[in-house]
N, CA, C and O atoms as a printed pandas DataFrame, in Angstrom:
     atom_number atom_name residue_name chain_id  residue_number  x_coord  y_coord  z_coord
0              1         N          MET        A               1    1.457   16.601   -3.193
1              2        CA          MET        A               1    0.308   15.911   -3.545
2              3         C          MET        A               1    0.510   14.700   -4.667
3              4         O          MET        A               1   -0.059   13.613   -4.568
4              5         N          ILE        A               2    1.268   15.004   -5.580
5              6        CA          ILE        A               2    1.974   14.102   -6.680
6              7         C          ILE        A               2    2.650   13.035   -5.982
7              8         O          ILE        A               2    2.515   11.842   -6.256
8              9         N          GLY        A               3    3.436   13.541   -5.003
9             10        CA          GLY        A               3    4.586   12.484   -4.497
10            11         C          GLY        A               3    3.726   11.676   -3.565
11            12         O          GLY        A               3    4.072   10.509   -3.384
12            13         N          SER        A               4    2.752   12.085   -3.002
13            14        CA          SER        A               4    2.041   10.901   -2.230
14            15         C          SER        A               4    1.272   10.069   -3.116
15            16         O          SER        A               4    1.080    8.906   -2.764
16            17         N          LEU        A               5    0.797   10.478   -4.215
17            18        CA          LEU        A               5    0.377    9.479   -5.212
18            19         C          LEU        A               5    1.074    8.597   -5.684
19            20         O          LEU        A               5    0.683    7.446   -5.877
20            21         N          LEU        A               6    2.350    9.083   -5.964
21            22        CA          LEU        A               6    3.303    8.075   -6.293
22            23         C          LEU        A               6    3.869    7.075   -5.527
23            24         O          LEU        A               6    4.241    5.996   -5.988
24            25         N          VAL        A               7    3.966    7.512   -3.998
25            26        CA          VAL        A               7    4.236    6.695   -3.059
26            27         C          VAL        A               7    3.143    5.572   -2.698
27            28         O          VAL        A               7    3.350    4.432   -2.283
28            29         N          GLY        A               8    1.915    6.215   -2.973
29            30        CA          GLY        A               8    0.702    5.197   -2.534
30            31         C          GLY        A               8    0.798    4.093   -3.788
31            32         O          GLY        A               8    0.362    2.967   -3.545
32            33         N          LEU        A               9    1.310    4.344   -5.029
33            34        CA          LEU        A               9    1.319    3.485   -6.145
34            35         C          LEU        A               9    2.470    2.443   -6.061
35            36         O          LEU        A               9    2.371    1.307   -6.525
36            37         N          LEU        A              10    3.678    2.976   -5.366
37            38        CA          LEU        A              10    4.814    2.373   -5.061
38            39         C          LEU        A              10    4.538    1.092   -3.955
39            40         O          LEU        A              10    4.904   -0.083   -4.000
40            41         N          VAL        A              11    3.705    1.866   -2.912
41            42        CA          VAL        A              11    3.484    0.869   -1.858
42            43         C          VAL        A              11    2.534   -0.260   -2.024
43            44         O          VAL        A              11    2.546   -1.248   -1.290
44            45         N          ALA        A              12    1.610   -0.063   -3.134
45            46        CA          ALA        A              12    0.452   -1.071   -3.638
46            47         C          ALA        A              12    1.073   -1.950   -4.348
47            48         O          ALA        A              12    0.723   -3.130   -4.354
48            49         N          ILE        A              13    2.278   -1.403   -5.177
49            50        CA          ILE        A              13    2.695   -2.587   -6.296
50            51         C          ILE        A              13    3.867   -3.604   -5.232
51            52         O          ILE        A              13    4.073   -4.802   -5.425
52            53         N          ILE        A              14    4.459   -2.842   -4.219
53            54        CA          ILE        A              14    5.265   -3.970   -3.514
54            55         C          ILE        A              14    4.239   -4.753   -2.499
55            56         O          ILE        A              14    4.581   -5.870   -2.111
56            57         N          ALA        A              15    3.167   -4.278   -2.120
57            58        CA          ALA        A              15    2.473   -5.236   -1.401
58            59         C          ALA        A              15    1.669   -6.313   -2.365
59            60         O          ALA        A              15    1.356   -7.446   -1.999
60            61         N          ALA        A              16    1.386   -5.728   -3.709
61            62        CA          ALA        A              16    0.874   -6.651   -4.545
62            63         C          ALA        A              16    1.889   -7.933   -4.840
63            64         O          ALA        A              16    1.461   -9.079   -4.974
64            65         N          ALA        A              17    3.085   -7.630   -4.908
65            66        CA          ALA        A              17    3.960   -8.475   -5.485
66            67         C          ALA        A              17    4.378   -9.567   -4.127
67            68         O          ALA        A              17    4.690  -10.740   -4.337
68            69         N          ILE        A              18    4.333   -9.062   -2.963
69            70        CA          ILE        A              18    4.517   -9.625   -1.769
70            71         C          ILE        A              18    3.407  -10.854   -1.411
71            72         O          ILE        A              18    3.654  -11.900   -0.810
72            73         N          THR        A              19    2.091  -10.401   -1.973
73            74        CA          THR        A              19    0.986  -11.089   -1.628
74            75         C          THR        A              19    0.326  -11.808   -2.953
75            76         O          THR        A              19   -0.670  -12.522   -2.841
76            77         N          ASN        A              20    0.921  -11.576   -4.132
77            78        CA          ASN        A              20    0.344  -12.242   -5.466
78            79         C          ASN        A              20   -1.003  -12.031   -5.493
79            80         O          ASN        A              20   -1.678  -12.944   -5.970
80            81         N          ARG        A              21   -1.570  -11.038   -5.093
81            82        CA          ARG        A              21   -3.150  -10.558   -5.057
82            83         C          ARG        A              21   -3.186   -9.152   -5.777
83            84         O          ARG        A              21   -2.197   -8.423   -5.700
84            85         N          GLY        A              22   -4.286   -8.769   -6.459
85            86        CA          GLY        A              22   -4.518   -7.396   -6.727
86            87         C          GLY        A              22   -3.762   -7.136   -8.081
87            88         O          GLY        A              22   -3.357   -6.032   -8.444
88            89         N          GLU        A              23   -3.625   -8.368   -8.805
89            90        CA          GLU        A              23   -2.851   -7.817  -10.159
90            91         C          GLU        A              23   -4.016   -6.994  -11.064
91            92         O          GLU        A              23   -3.680   -5.984  -11.682
92            93         N          ASN        A              24   -4.952   -7.326  -11.090
93            94        CA          ASN        A              24   -6.057   -6.489  -12.132
94            95         C          ASN        A              24   -6.652   -5.314  -11.375
95            96         O          ASN        A              24   -7.809   -5.007  -11.662
96            97         N          MET        A              25   -6.042   -4.652  -10.491
97            98        CA          MET        A              25   -6.793   -3.452   -9.701
98            99         C          MET        A              25   -6.582   -2.409  -11.045
99           100         O          MET        A              25   -7.616   -1.973  -11.553
100          101         N          GLY        A              26   -5.768   -2.156  -11.409
101          102        CA          GLY        A              26   -5.621   -0.825  -12.383
102          103         C          GLY        A              26   -4.753    0.161  -11.446
103          104         O          GLY        A              26   -4.520   -0.157  -10.280
104          105         N          CYS        A              27   -4.287    1.362  -11.998
105          106        CA          CYS        A              27   -3.614    2.320  -11.535
106          107         C          CYS        A              27   -4.049    2.894  -10.372
107          108         O          CYS        A              27   -3.406    2.896   -9.322
108          109         N          VAL        A              28   -5.341    3.478  -10.569
109          110        CA          VAL        A              28   -6.179    4.222   -9.770
110          111         C          VAL        A              28   -6.447    3.380   -8.290
111          112         O          VAL        A              28   -6.349    3.792   -7.135
112          113         N          GLY        A              29   -6.765    2.250   -8.733
113          114        CA          GLY        A              29   -7.234    1.199   -7.732
114          115         C          GLY        A              29   -5.634    0.982   -6.851
115          116         O          GLY        A              29   -5.695    1.074   -5.625
116          117         N          LYS        A              30   -4.664    0.784   -7.301
117          118        CA          LYS        A              30   -3.496    0.484   -6.696
118          119         C          LYS        A              30   -3.113    1.861   -5.818
119          120         O          LYS        A              30   -2.686    1.819   -4.664
120          121         N          ILE        A              31   -3.331    3.011   -6.534
121          122        CA          ILE        A              31   -3.100    4.111   -5.898
122          123         C          ILE        A              31   -3.855    4.289   -4.666
123          124         O          ILE        A              31   -3.279    4.715   -3.665
124          125         N          LEU        A              32   -5.025    4.017   -4.652
125          126        CA          LEU        A              32   -6.017    4.191   -3.533
126          127         C          LEU        A              32   -5.712    2.996   -2.339
127          128         O          LEU        A              32   -5.801    3.202   -1.128
128          129         N          LEU        A              33   -5.357    1.791   -2.934
129          130        CA          LEU        A              33   -4.913    0.798   -1.945
130          131         C          LEU        A              33   -3.662    1.385   -1.091
131          132         O          LEU        A              33   -3.655    1.309    0.138
132          133         N          GLY        A              34   -2.549    2.007   -1.872
133          134        CA          GLY        A              34   -1.519    2.417   -1.360
134          135         C          GLY        A              34   -1.874    3.392   -0.272
135          136         O          GLY        A              34   -1.513    3.292    0.901
136          137         N          LEU        A              35   -2.585    4.304   -0.761
137          138        CA          LEU        A              35   -2.844    5.353    0.403
138          139         C          LEU        A              35   -3.607    4.886    1.488
139          140         O          LEU        A              35   -3.337    5.329    2.604
140          141         N          ALA        A              36   -4.521    4.060    1.351
141          142        CA          ALA        A              36   -5.412    3.268    2.667
142          143         C          ALA        A              36   -4.288    2.378    3.367
143          144         O          ALA        A              36   -4.214    2.353    4.596
144          145         N          GLY        A              37   -3.537    1.752    2.675
145          146        CA          GLY        A              37   -2.474    0.850    3.242
146          147         C          GLY        A              37   -1.548    1.665    4.182
147          148         O          GLY        A              37   -1.157    1.274    5.282
148          149         N          ALA        A              38   -1.215    2.998    3.527
149          150        CA          ALA        A              38   -0.254    3.839    4.406
150          151         C          ALA        A              38   -0.892    4.360    5.549
151          152         O          ALA        A              38   -0.275    4.604    6.586
152          153         N          TRP        A              39   -2.454    4.595    5.363
153          154        CA          TRP        A              39   -3.120    5.013    6.623
154          155         C          TRP        A              39   -3.190    4.001    7.741
155          156         O          TRP        A              39   -3.051    4.361    8.909
156          157         N          VAL        A              40   -3.407    2.716    7.402
157          158        CA          VAL        A              40   -3.547    1.810    8.185
158          159         C          VAL        A              40   -2.526    1.425    8.832
159          160         O          VAL        A              40   -2.459    1.327   10.057
160          161         N          GLY        A              41   -1.450    1.121    7.843
161          162        CA          GLY        A              41   -0.160    0.838    8.430
162          163         C          GLY        A              41    0.725    1.885    9.540
163          164         O          GLY        A              41    1.372    1.487   10.509
164          165         N          GLN        A              42    0.584    3.063    9.180
165          166        CA          GLN        A              42    1.025    4.091   10.067
166          167         C          GLN        A              42    0.093    4.131   11.456
167          168         O          GLN        A              42    0.594    4.628   12.465
168          169         N          PHE        A              43   -1.045    3.689   11.488
169          170        CA          PHE        A              43   -2.025    3.895   12.559
170          171         C          PHE        A              43   -1.524    2.602   13.414
171          172         O          PHE        A              43   -1.094    2.816   14.547
172          173         N          LEU        A              44   -1.554    1.552   13.021
173          174        CA          LEU        A              44   -1.340    0.108   13.687
174          175         C          LEU        A              44    0.326    0.200   14.127
175          176         O          LEU        A              44    0.607    0.012   15.311
176          177         N          PHE        A              45    1.298    0.464   13.243
177          178        CA          PHE        A              45    2.521    0.210   13.362
178          179         C          PHE        A              45    3.457    1.461   13.666
179          180         O          PHE        A              45    4.653    1.344   13.933
180          181         N          GLY        A              46    2.786    2.655   13.595
181          182        CA          GLY        A              46    3.651    3.788   13.792
182          183         C          GLY        A              46    4.412    4.399   12.573
183          184         O          GLY        A              46    4.196    4.023   11.421
184          185         N          ASP        A              47    5.387    5.443   12.929
185          186        CA          ASP        A              47    6.188    5.984   11.885
186          187         C          ASP        A              47    7.473    5.888   11.945
187          188         O          ASP        A              47    8.221    6.729   12.445
188          189         N          TRP        A              48    7.840    4.701   11.363
189          190        CA          TRP        A              48    9.420    4.346   11.576
190          191         C          TRP        A              48    9.787    3.839   10.203
191          192         O          TRP        A              48    8.930    3.814    9.320
192          193         N          GLY        A              49   11.049    3.425    9.978
193          194        CA          GLY        A              49   11.622    3.226    8.850
194          195         C          GLY        A              49   11.749    4.415    7.665
195          196         O          GLY        A              49   11.260    5.535    7.810
196          197         N          PRO        A              50   12.381    4.046    6.640
197          198        CA          PRO        A              50   12.516    4.923    5.678
198          199         C          PRO        A              50   11.523    5.758    5.349
199          200         O          PRO        A              50   10.429    5.192    5.337
200          201         N          HIS        A              51   11.496    7.095    5.029
201          202        CA          HIS        A              51   10.412    7.888    4.659
202          203         C          HIS        A              51   10.495    8.359    3.252
203          204         O          HIS        A              51   11.602    8.583    2.763
204          205         N          ILE        A              52    9.369    8.532    2.543
205          206        CA          ILE        A              52    9.170    9.148    1.178
206          207         C          ILE        A              52    8.134   10.006    1.140
207          208         O          ILE        A              52    7.018    9.643    1.513
208          209         N          ALA        A              53    8.340   11.064    0.752
209          210        CA          ALA        A              53    6.997   12.406    0.785
210          211         C          ALA        A              53    6.422   12.065    2.145
211          212         O          ALA        A              53    5.233   11.748    2.185
212          213         N          ASP        A              54    7.061   12.091    3.152
213          214        CA          ASP        A              54    6.482   12.103    4.437
214          215         C          ASP        A              54    5.648   10.816    4.862
215          216         O          ASP        A              54    4.874   10.781    5.819
216          217         N          THR        A              55    5.913    9.828    4.050
217          218        CA          THR        A              55    5.274    8.400    4.310
218          219         C          THR        A              55    6.162    7.279    4.610
219          220         O          THR        A              55    7.019    6.889    3.817
220          221         N          ALA        A              56    5.923    6.685    5.931
221          222        CA          ALA        A              56    6.809    5.624    6.176
222          223         C          ALA        A              56    6.635    4.674    5.369
223          224         O          ALA        A              56    5.444    4.469    5.139
224          225         N          ILE        A              57    7.359    3.993    4.831
225          226        CA          ILE        A              57    7.413    3.129    3.649
226          227         C          ILE        A              57    7.144    1.607    4.398
227          228         O          ILE        A              57    6.199    0.893    4.061
228          229         N          VAL        A              58    7.864    1.325    5.181
229          230        CA          VAL        A              58    7.542   -0.455    5.722
230          231         C          VAL        A              58    6.511   -0.570    6.412
231          232         O          VAL        A              58    5.930   -1.647    6.274
232          233         N          PRO        A              59    5.864    0.483    7.431
233          234        CA          PRO        A              59    4.546    0.304    7.917
234          235         C          PRO        A              59    3.482    0.284    6.871
235          236         O          PRO        A              59    2.636   -0.609    6.844
236          237         N          SER        A              60    3.517    1.257    6.013
237          238        CA          SER        A              60    2.602    1.496    4.801
238          239         C          SER        A              60    2.540    0.065    3.965
239          240         O          SER        A              60    1.448   -0.452    3.733
240          241         N          VAL        A              61    3.638   -0.472    3.578
241          242        CA          VAL        A              61    3.559   -1.720    2.976
242          243         C          VAL        A              61    2.900   -2.886    4.021
243          244         O          VAL        A              61    2.146   -3.737    3.550
244          245         N          LEU        A              62    3.135   -2.877    5.050
245          246        CA          LEU        A              62    2.414   -3.813    5.998
246          247         C          LEU        A              62    0.920   -3.552    5.899
247          248         O          LEU        A              62    0.194   -4.466    5.507
248          249         N          GLY        A              63    0.423   -2.404    6.216
249          250        CA          GLY        A              63   -0.716   -1.995    5.911
250          251         C          GLY        A              63   -1.707   -2.414    4.792
251          252         O          GLY        A              63   -2.808   -2.952    4.906
252          253         N          ALA        A              64   -0.990   -2.005    3.611
253          254        CA          ALA        A              64   -1.537   -2.673    2.344
254          255         C          ALA        A              64   -1.485   -4.016    2.021
255          256         O          ALA        A              64   -2.328   -4.569    1.314
256          257         N          VAL        A              65   -0.399   -4.631    2.581
257          258        CA          VAL        A              65   -0.548   -6.164    2.748
258          259         C          VAL        A              65   -1.739   -6.841    3.459
259          260         O          VAL        A              65   -2.338   -7.811    2.993
260          261         N          ILE        A              66   -2.038   -6.211    4.683
261          262        CA          ILE        A              66   -3.159   -6.627    5.516
262          263         C          ILE        A              66   -4.371   -6.244    4.639
263          264         O          ILE        A              66   -5.328   -7.009    4.524
264          265         N          LEU        A              67   -4.314   -5.102    4.052
265          266        CA          LEU        A              67   -5.817   -4.843    3.144
266          267         C          LEU        A              67   -5.971   -5.803    1.989
267          268         O          LEU        A              67   -7.102   -6.081    1.590
268          269         N          LEU        A              68   -4.997   -6.275    1.484
269          270        CA          LEU        A              68   -5.101   -7.048    0.350
270          271         C          LEU        A              68   -5.476   -8.464    0.700
271          272         O          LEU        A              68   -6.212   -9.163    0.003
272          273         N          ALA        A              69   -4.869   -8.865    1.925
273          274        CA          ALA        A              69   -5.204  -10.171    2.443
274          275         C          ALA        A              69   -6.367  -10.222    2.969
275          276         O          ALA        A              69   -6.755  -11.368    3.199
276          277         N          ILE        A              70   -7.131   -9.311    3.268
277          278        CA          ILE        A              70   -8.505   -9.349    4.034
278          279         C          ILE        A              70   -9.463   -9.153    2.746
279          280         O          ILE        A              70  -10.385   -9.943    2.545
280          281         N          PHE        A              71   -9.205   -8.074    1.889
281          282        CA          PHE        A              71  -10.376   -7.678    0.864
282          283         C          PHE        A              71  -10.136   -8.142   -0.546
283          284         O          PHE        A              71  -10.938   -7.799   -1.415
284          285         N          TRP        A              72   -9.049   -8.931   -0.863
285          286        CA          TRP        A              72   -8.936   -9.166   -2.142
286          287         C          TRP        A              72   -8.764  -10.678   -2.305
287          288         O          TRP        A              72   -8.004  -11.305   -1.567
288          289         N          LYS        A              73   -9.637  -11.388   -3.498
289          290        CA          LYS        A              73   -9.420  -12.502   -3.691
290          291         C          LYS        A              73   -8.188  -12.984   -4.564
291          292         O          LYS        A              73   -7.761  -12.107   -5.315
292          293         N          ARG        A              74   -7.630  -14.017   -4.608
293          294        CA          ARG        A              74   -6.590  -14.332   -5.539
294          295         C          ARG        A              74   -7.107  -14.327   -7.001
295          296         O          ARG        A              74   -8.248  -14.786   -7.057
296          297         N          GLY        A              75   -6.695  -14.011   -7.992
297          298        CA          GLY        A              75   -6.987  -13.863   -9.314
298          299         C          GLY        A              75   -8.178  -13.360   -9.639
299          300         O          GLY        A              75   -8.821  -13.896  -10.542
300          301         N          SER        A              76   -8.656  -12.282   -8.981
301          302        CA          SER        A              76   -9.738  -11.470   -9.204
302          303         C          SER        A              76   -9.263   -9.973   -9.392
303          304         O          SER        A              76  -10.089   -9.085   -9.604
């Protein structure tokens, strides 16, 4: 459980660095973004690449980038 939360945070931090969005989300918001991004990414792109705590990192980051690009404005 704690491992999944940390992976969600890691995924969201990587996605925010790639897109330059979501700087002011806070820790809980980033964890939720990372978990939702992991779900979306693994649903769309499958379960490939390196795994941490049973979460495929590459598809998870791609899913989080998609969510940030759709739902988050720059600078907000």
